[in-house]
Biotite code that builds the C-alpha atoms (Angstrom):
import biotite.structure as struc

atoms = struc.array([
    struc.Atom([0.000, 0.000, 0.000], chain_id="A", res_id=1, res_name="MET", atom_name="CA", element="C"),
    struc.Atom([2.935, 2.302, 0.735], chain_id="A", res_id=2, res_name="LYS", atom_name="CA", element="C"),
    struc.Atom([4.276, 1.832, -2.792], chain_id="A", res_id=3, res_name="TYR", atom_name="CA", element="C"),
    struc.Atom([0.864, 2.484, -4.265], chain_id="A", res_id=4, res_name="MET", atom_name="CA", element="C"),
    struc.Atom([0.648, 5.839, -2.465], chain_id="A", res_id=5, res_name="LYS", atom_name="CA", element="C"),
    struc.Atom([4.162, 6.715, -3.612], chain_id="A", res_id=6, res_name="LEU", atom_name="CA", element="C"),
    struc.Atom([3.306, 5.825, -7.215], chain_id="A", res_id=7, res_name="LEU", atom_name="CA", element="C"),
    struc.Atom([0.105, 7.886, -7.041], chain_id="A", res_id=8, res_name="PHE", atom_name="CA", element="C"),
    struc.Atom([1.984, 10.901, -5.648], chain_id="A", res_id=9, res_name="ALA", atom_name="CA", element="C"),
    struc.Atom([4.660, 10.620, -8.333], chain_id="A", res_id=10, res_name="ALA", atom_name="CA", element="C"),
    struc.Atom([1.991, 10.451, -11.023], chain_id="A", res_id=11, res_name="THR", atom_name="CA", element="C"),
    struc.Atom([0.320, 13.594, -9.699], chain_id="A", res_id=12, res_name="LEU", atom_name="CA", element="C"),
    struc.Atom([3.643, 15.415, -9.648], chain_id="A", res_id=13, res_name="ILE", atom_name="CA", element="C"),
    struc.Atom([4.653, 14.340, -13.163], chain_id="A", res_id=14, res_name="LEU", atom_name="CA", element="C"),
    struc.Atom([1.269, 14.853, -14.789], chain_id="A", res_id=15, res_name="LEU", atom_name="CA", element="C"),
    struc.Atom([1.627, 18.630, -15.413], chain_id="A", res_id=16, res_name="PRO", atom_name="CA", element="C"),
    struc.Atom([5.034, 18.145, -17.036], chain_id="A", res_id=17, res_name="THR", atom_name="CA", element="C"),
    struc.Atom([3.649, 15.509, -19.376], chain_id="A", res_id=18, res_name="LEU", atom_name="CA", element="C"),
    struc.Atom([0.694, 17.697, -20.277], chain_id="A", res_id=19, res_name="ALA", atom_name="CA", element="C"),
    struc.Atom([2.916, 20.673, -21.104], chain_id="A", res_id=20, res_name="SER", atom_name="CA", element="C"),
    struc.Atom([5.029, 18.499, -23.425], chain_id="A", res_id=21, res_name="ALA", atom_name="CA", element="C"),
    struc.Atom([2.053, 18.064, -25.766], chain_id="A", res_id=22, res_name="ALA", atom_name="CA", element="C"),
    struc.Atom([2.241, 19.666, -29.191], chain_id="A", res_id=23, res_name="GLU", atom_name="CA", element="C"),
    struc.Atom([0.512, 23.088, -29.215], chain_id="A", res_id=24, res_name="PRO", atom_name="CA", element="C"),
    struc.Atom([-0.691, 22.670, -32.823], chain_id="A", res_id=25, res_name="SER", atom_name="CA", element="C"),
    struc.Atom([-3.802, 20.591, -33.391], chain_id="A", res_id=26, res_name="TYR", atom_name="CA", element="C"),
    struc.Atom([-2.660, 19.217, -36.763], chain_id="A", res_id=27, res_name="GLY", atom_name="CA", element="C"),
    struc.Atom([-5.081, 21.034, -39.065], chain_id="A", res_id=28, res_name="TYR", atom_name="CA", element="C"),
    struc.Atom([-3.575, 22.915, -42.027], chain_id="A", res_id=29, res_name="PRO", atom_name="CA", element="C"),
    struc.Atom([-5.515, 26.117, -41.293], chain_id="A", res_id=30, res_name="ILE", atom_name="CA", element="C"),
    struc.Atom([-4.061, 27.907, -38.298], chain_id="A", res_id=31, res_name="GLU", atom_name="CA", element="C"),
    struc.Atom([-6.529, 29.334, -35.824], chain_id="A", res_id=32, res_name="GLY", atom_name="CA", element="C"),
    struc.Atom([-9.777, 27.713, -34.752], chain_id="A", res_id=33, res_name="PRO", atom_name="CA", element="C"),
    struc.Atom([-11.988, 30.577, -35.943], chain_id="A", res_id=34, res_name="TYR", atom_name="CA", element="C"),
    struc.Atom([-10.503, 30.637, -39.439], chain_id="A", res_id=35, res_name="ALA", atom_name="CA", element="C"),
    struc.Atom([-10.743, 26.839, -39.658], chain_id="A", res_id=36, res_name="ALA", atom_name="CA", element="C"),
    struc.Atom([-14.426, 27.067, -38.743], chain_id="A", res_id=37, res_name="THR", atom_name="CA", element="C"),
    struc.Atom([-15.245, 29.596, -41.454], chain_id="A", res_id=38, res_name="ILE", atom_name="CA", element="C"),
    struc.Atom([-12.997, 28.505, -44.330], chain_id="A", res_id=39, res_name="LEU", atom_name="CA", element="C"),
    struc.Atom([-13.698, 25.543, -46.578], chain_id="A", res_id=40, res_name="GLN", atom_name="CA", element="C"),
    struc.Atom([-12.350, 22.103, -45.672], chain_id="A", res_id=41, res_name="THR", atom_name="CA", element="C"),
    struc.Atom([-9.142, 21.318, -47.577], chain_id="A", res_id=42, res_name="PRO", atom_name="CA", element="C"),
    struc.Atom([-9.501, 18.608, -50.239], chain_id="A", res_id=43, res_name="ALA", atom_name="CA", element="C"),
    struc.Atom([-7.080, 16.283, -48.428], chain_id="A", res_id=44, res_name="ALA", atom_name="CA", element="C"),
    struc.Atom([-9.351, 16.292, -45.363], chain_id="A", res_id=45, res_name="PHE", atom_name="CA", element="C"),
    struc.Atom([-12.654, 15.702, -47.185], chain_id="A", res_id=46, res_name="LYS", atom_name="CA", element="C"),
    struc.Atom([-14.013, 12.156, -46.778], chain_id="A", res_id=47, res_name="PRO", atom_name="CA", element="C"),
    struc.Atom([-14.830, 9.921, -49.719], chain_id="A", res_id=48, res_name="GLN", atom_name="CA", element="C"),
    struc.Atom([-18.621, 9.704, -49.771], chain_id="A", res_id=49, res_name="LEU", atom_name="CA", element="C"),
    struc.Atom([-20.619, 7.060, -51.618], chain_id="A", res_id=50, res_name="PRO", atom_name="CA", element="C"),
    struc.Atom([-22.563, 8.214, -54.664], chain_id="A", res_id=51, res_name="GLU", atom_name="CA", element="C"),
    struc.Atom([-25.796, 6.862, -53.265], chain_id="A", res_id=52, res_name="LYS", atom_name="CA", element="C"),
    struc.Atom([-26.479, 7.173, -49.562], chain_id="A", res_id=53, res_name="VAL", atom_name="CA", element="C"),
    struc.Atom([-28.836, 4.518, -48.204], chain_id="A", res_id=54, res_name="PRO", atom_name="CA", element="C"),
    struc.Atom([-31.939, 6.151, -46.788], chain_id="A", res_id=55, res_name="MET", atom_name="CA", element="C"),
    struc.Atom([-34.957, 4.942, -44.921], chain_id="A", res_id=56, res_name="LYS", atom_name="CA", element="C"),
    struc.Atom([-38.188, 6.910, -44.667], chain_id="A", res_id=57, res_name="GLU", atom_name="CA", element="C"),
    struc.Atom([-40.140, 6.480, -41.452], chain_id="A", res_id=58, res_name="LEU", atom_name="CA", element="C"),
    struc.Atom([-43.736, 7.516, -40.892], chain_id="A", res_id=59, res_name="VAL", atom_name="CA", element="C"),
    struc.Atom([-44.936, 8.029, -37.353], chain_id="A", res_id=60, res_name="LEU", atom_name="CA", element="C"),
    struc.Atom([-48.390, 6.822, -36.579], chain_id="A", res_id=61, res_name="GLU", atom_name="CA", element="C"),
    struc.Atom([-50.738, 9.518, -35.310], chain_id="A", res_id=62, res_name="VAL", atom_name="CA", element="C"),
    struc.Atom([-52.951, 8.587, -32.399], chain_id="A", res_id=63, res_name="ILE", atom_name="CA", element="C"),
    struc.Atom([-56.375, 9.999, -33.317], chain_id="A", res_id=64, res_name="PRO", atom_name="CA", element="C"),
    struc.Atom([-57.678, 10.748, -29.814], chain_id="A", res_id=65, res_name="ASP", atom_name="CA", element="C"),
    struc.Atom([-54.462, 12.379, -28.612], chain_id="A", res_id=66, res_name="LEU", atom_name="CA", element="C"),
    struc.Atom([-54.584, 16.151, -28.364], chain_id="A", res_id=67, res_name="GLU", atom_name="CA", element="C"),
    struc.Atom([-51.281, 17.850, -28.919], chain_id="A", res_id=68, res_name="ARG", atom_name="CA", element="C"),
    struc.Atom([-50.492, 21.181, -27.281], chain_id="A", res_id=69, res_name="PRO", atom_name="CA", element="C"),
    struc.Atom([-50.410, 24.236, -29.551], chain_id="A", res_id=70, res_name="GLU", atom_name="CA", element="C"),
    struc.Atom([-46.670, 24.378, -28.946], chain_id="A", res_id=71, res_name="LEU", atom_name="CA", element="C"),
    struc.Atom([-46.242, 21.460, -31.364], chain_id="A", res_id=72, res_name="PHE", atom_name="CA", element="C"),
    struc.Atom([-47.752, 23.306, -34.323], chain_id="A", res_id=73, res_name="PHE", atom_name="CA", element="C"),
    struc.Atom([-45.120, 21.917, -36.684], chain_id="A", res_id=74, res_name="TYR", atom_name="CA", element="C"),
    struc.Atom([-46.542, 18.373, -36.642], chain_id="A", res_id=75, res_name="ASP", atom_name="CA", element="C"),
    struc.Atom([-48.911, 19.513, -39.411], chain_id="A", res_id=76, res_name="LYS", atom_name="CA", element="C"),
    struc.Atom([-46.103, 21.187, -41.342], chain_id="A", res_id=77, res_name="GLY", atom_name="CA", element="C"),
    struc.Atom([-44.318, 24.465, -40.821], chain_id="A", res_id=78, res_name="LEU", atom_name="CA", element="C"),
    struc.Atom([-46.269, 27.672, -41.356], chain_id="A", res_id=79, res_name="ARG", atom_name="CA", element="C"),
])
């Protein structure tokens, strides 16, 4: 148990030094998070998408005697 406490204390002491050794760059070719958010994704980072995406259309059954609050006006379509 004594060695476990010593190991835990050493880990807590060394943890900040290991965290500061991390690379400051996040590996994206556009520097700055705001610019990377606004600018277009570089071609090398775009995923290869299939030509046809499989889709499934679901229809929810409407319970006839259930009254919906006016808050859910969009269940009949947006106005």
